[in-house]
N, C-alpha and C positions, 0 to 999 in steps of 0.2 A: 467470422470464419475463414471469410474468403481474404480480409486482409492478410493474416497469416499463412494462408496457401500461396497467396503471390508473393511472398518474401519469406521463404524458409529459412535462412540463414539468418533473419532478422529478430530481435527480442523487443518486444514493446512494453514499456513501463515509464511513468512519469518521473522524470529525473533532471532537476533543478541543481544547478551550482546554489550551495550554502555560503554566504546567507542569504534566505528566501523573505521576499517582503511579506508573504503571506503566513509567516511560522513566527508570532511574535514568541517571546518579547524580543529574542536578539536574531531572528532569522533562522532560528534552529541550531544556532551553535553552541546554545548549552548541552545540548543532546551530545555532544562529543567533548566540550572541554573539561568535563566533569566524570569521575568514575560513578556508575551506579552499581549498587547491590541489590538483588532481589532477597527480599526478606518477606515471606509470604505472598501476598498479593500486589502489594507497593512494594517500587522502588524506592531506596535511600541513596540520596547524594551525598558523596564524601565531598566535604568541604575545600579540600585543596584543588586548585585545576591541574589538568594533566598536561604533560607536553602534548601540544599536536604533532601528528606524522610530516617531516619535512616531504616536500615535493607532491605533498597529496592535495589534491581539490575536494572537498568534500559535497557529496550529491544527497539531495533526499526526495521523496515524494510516495506515493500510496505504497503499501504492502501487496497490493495487488496486482500483477504484472506476469507476463507471459513470456517465458526465456526458453529460448533452444537448450537442446540438451549440452552442447558444447559450452554455452555461456553459462549454464549452471554449473556445471563441472569445473570451469577453469574458476569460479566465483568462491564453489565449496573449496576448492585448494589452495586458496588464496592465504598468505600470512597476514592478513588483514583481520582473520576471524578472531582473534586475542584480544585486538582493538576494541571491534565492536563487540565483544562478549560483557562490556560494561559500558555500552551507551545506552543511552535512552530511547526507547522504541527503535531496537536496531532493525526491525525487520524494514523500517521505512528509509533506511539509511547505506546497511551492506551491500546488498547488491548493485544499487545506483553507484555508490562510491569506487567498488571494485572495478564495476564493468568500465565506468567513465573515464577511469585512471589506467586504464589496459588497453592493449592493440586492438579489442573489440568495439572501441569507442563508436567506430563508423558504423556498425552493424548495429547499434541501438537509438531505438526511435522514441522519442520523448511522447508517448501517447499514452494519457489516462486509460485505465483498462477498467476502472470500475463506476459506475453512476453512484453518485452520492450528490445530495443537497446540502452545502453548507450556509448557513445564514451567520452573518457578522461574523464574532470571535467565539463563535458557539463553542463548547468541549467536546460536542457530538453531533453526528450528521443528522439531520430531520429523518425521522420514522415515516418510512414509506409506505402508502396506504393505497386504497383502489381510485384514489383522485389522481394518482400518480401513473395509473396503469397505461394511458395513452403513451405517455412520455417514455416509461418502461419499454414497450413493446417496439418503438422507433429509435432506441437508442443504441449505436455500435458497440458498445462496452460488453465485456465479458462476464461482468460481474456487479452487482448490485447491494448496497448497504443503505441503510439499515431497516429490517423488518423486526416487528413485534407481534407474534399471535396474539397476545391479550388484548392489543390495539385494534389490529386489523388481519385477522387470518383471510379473509377474502380475498385480498390482493396475492397471496402464496397460493391460494387455491387457483386462480385465475390464470396466474403464470404457469402454473402446472398444466392445466388443460390447454394453454396455447401451446405449451411445449410435447402435447402429447402424453401427457403423464397424469394419472388420477391416482393421487396419495392422499393417506386420510387427513385430518385439518390437524394442524399444528398448534392449536390454541393451547395458549399455557408456555410455549416454547418460543423463548429470544433467538433471533438470526442474526446475526452482524454479517 
C-alpha cells in the first residue's frame, strides 16, 4: 500500500519484452503470431500466422497488476484492443504492450504484484498452504495464487484472521 501511495501516478505490473526466456517454447510469441478463437473453455489456434503490428514491441507479464485510472482508461481506449481480442491469454499481454508502447512508458514500474511459486516448466503454480503462511505474511505483493480449499483451507482462514476478517471456511472452493 505504501508503495502505491508513494507513487500515485505510477502503475505497477510485471512487463517484459517478448520473447521472454521464461515463456517456452518461443518466448511467448506464439500468443500473438496466431489468431485464437474461443470455443467453450478451450481456445482454438488458427493455423495461419498473422501479420504482427509494425512498430509495436510486444510485452508480457502477470495478469495481476495495479494501474492508475488514467493508464487503465488509456489502454481500454486503445486501437490495439481488436488485435488482442484474438491473442492467447491476452490478459497477460494487452495492458503491458499498450502501456509500454505509449507515452506512459516511463510511469510503468516492472514490479510483479502477485506472490506465486512456479517450479520448472509447470503449467500451473504451486498450490499454497499453511507451510507458505510465513512467506505470504512477509511478501510485499498485493495478490497471491493459487489456493485450493480442498487441499488446505486453513491457510485462507489464517490469512483472513491476519487481515482482521473472520469468514466462513472455503472448503470445497478453488481460488486462483
